[in-house]
N, C-alpha and C positions, 0 to 999 in steps of 0.2 A: 504493500500500500504506500509506503514511504517513497519507493521508486516511482510509482505512478504519479504521486503528488508532485514529485520533483520534475518529472518529464512534463506534466501538465503546466507547471509554473514556467518552465523554460520556453514552452511553446507560445506562451502569452507575452514573453519578454519583447520589448522594443529596444533596439540598439541604434543610437545615432552618434555621429561624429560630425563636428562642424568647426566653424571659425567665428570668433567674436572680437569685438573692438569697442572702445568707449572712452570715457573720461573718468578720472578719479580725483577726489578732493581730500587732501590730508589735513588733519588738525595738527597743531604743533607737537612734535615728538619729544622735545626737551622741556617738559612742563616744570620740572624741579630746578631748571637752570634760569628761572625768570629773574632772579636777584641781580644778574649781571647782563641780561639781554632783553631785547624786545623783538618779538617775532611777528610776521604777518599772521593774522588770525587764521587763515587757511591758505593753502596753495594748491594749484591745479596741475594735473598731468594727464597723460593718456595711457591706455593699456590695450593690448591685443594678444591673441593666443588661440590655442586649440581647446575645444571642449568636447567631452563625450558624455553620453547619458545611457544608463541601463535602467529600463523601466519595466516593472511588473505591476499591472493594474494601476492603482493610485499612488504608488511609491516608486521613487527613482533614486539612483545614486549617480552623482554627476562629478567625476574627476576632471580637473582642468590643469592646463599648463599655460601660465600667463606671464607676459613681460610688461612691465610698466615703467614709466619715466616721469619724474617730477623734479621741481627745483624750488628753493626757498632762499630767503635772505635774512641774515641775523645781524642785529646791531649789538655788539658787546662793549660794555663800558664798566670798567672796574679800575682799581689801583694799578697804574702802569699799563692799562689796556684801553684802547679806544679803536675799535676795529669793526669793519663791515665784512661779514663773511657770507659768501654765496655757496650754497650746497646744492649738488646735483645728485639725485638718487636713481639708480637703475636697479630695478628689482625683478627677481624671478619668483613668482608665487605659485605654489601648488596647493590649491584648495580641494577638499572633498565634501561636496554638499549632499545632504540627504533631503530630498524634496517630497512634499506631500501635495498631490494634485487635486484640485477641486473646481467646481463650476465649469468643468470641461476645458477651460483655457487658462486657469490660474494655477500657480504653484507657490508654496512657501517652504523655506528650508533652513537648515542650520548645519554646521559641521566644522571640523578642524582645518587648519592650513599651516603651511610652513613657508617662510619667505627668506630667500637669499638676497642680501642687499649689498650693492657695490657703490659706495658713496665716493664723491670727489668734492673737495673743498678748495676754494680760492680765497686767500686772505693772508693773514700773518702766519708765521711758522708755528704758532700755538696750535693750529688746527691740524698740523701733520700728525701730532700725537693722537688726536681723536680718530682720524682716519685709520691709522696703523693699528689701533686697539679696538676697532669696531668688531663685534662678534660676527662670525660668518653668516649667521642666520638666527631666526627667532620663530617660536611657535605662536599661533594665534587662533582665533575662532571667528566665525562670521554667521550672520543671519541675513536672510534675504526674502524678497518677494518678486514674483515675475509673472509674465503673461506669454502664452504661446499662441501663434497664429500662422497658419500655412506652414512653411518651412522655417519661419523666423521666430525669434523670442526676444524679449526684453527683460533684463535682470537688474534689480536694484539691491545691492548688497552692502552691508556695513561690517567692516572688519575691525576686530578688537585685538590689539596687541596684548599678549600674555607675557612672553619672555622679553627681556631687555636686550637692545643692541649694544648698550654701553651703560655701565653703572656709575662711573665717575671720571673726572678729568682733572689733571694737574696743570695749573697755569701760574707761572711765577712763584712756585712753591706752595700755592694754595690749592687745596683739593675741593672740587665742586661736585656735588651729587647730581646725577642726571637721572631722569625717568624717561628713558627713550623707548616707550611703548607706543608705536604709531597706531592711530585710529584712522581708518580710511573709508570713505564712501565711494563705491563703484557704481557707475551707471553704464551698462553695456548693451549692445545689440548684437545678436548672433544669428547665424544661418546654418541649418543642418544640410550636410551633403547628401544624406540618405533620406528616403521618404519617411516622414514622421510616423506613418502608420505601418511601416515595414512592408508595404505592398509595391509591386511593380506596376508602373504605368503602362 
């Protein structure tokens, strides 16, 4: 009976693979660094990548491989420091969403993610230390809401940073605590390469 149930479930599975792209809005990552800096409230970037979806009835698993880029500007003022630093962030994010489908075209989901970040900074030599000691990656989680239509879909996801990219930074002998958990809002539009219903035209 277990085998029959397993075969029946697989026969109802829908598999899709596609491409997605969109924009992302970051909130300041270094919130505990506010004593010596002023940040733009939010900064924008873009993202693109591949998406897959395995669906059985009203539940689907959606692994993705995404590249994103964004930049920000930091004003640092402290004893012996008066600097404007521009940061550029190239990220590779691998999320795994568990979606629940309802009202035929809507879906809502949640899941874990892992982000590899490759930052570059332009400014004084103080920021070389920050770049060199950035952690290779960080775990996070995301929640989202989306709509499916024809071969396309729109996703709005909010990513919450859990692990830190960096815990502290030393400038002129002073240690500053950082809370570099990035929170990111993603708005993406995707298209499936395969027929959404798994049927040949």
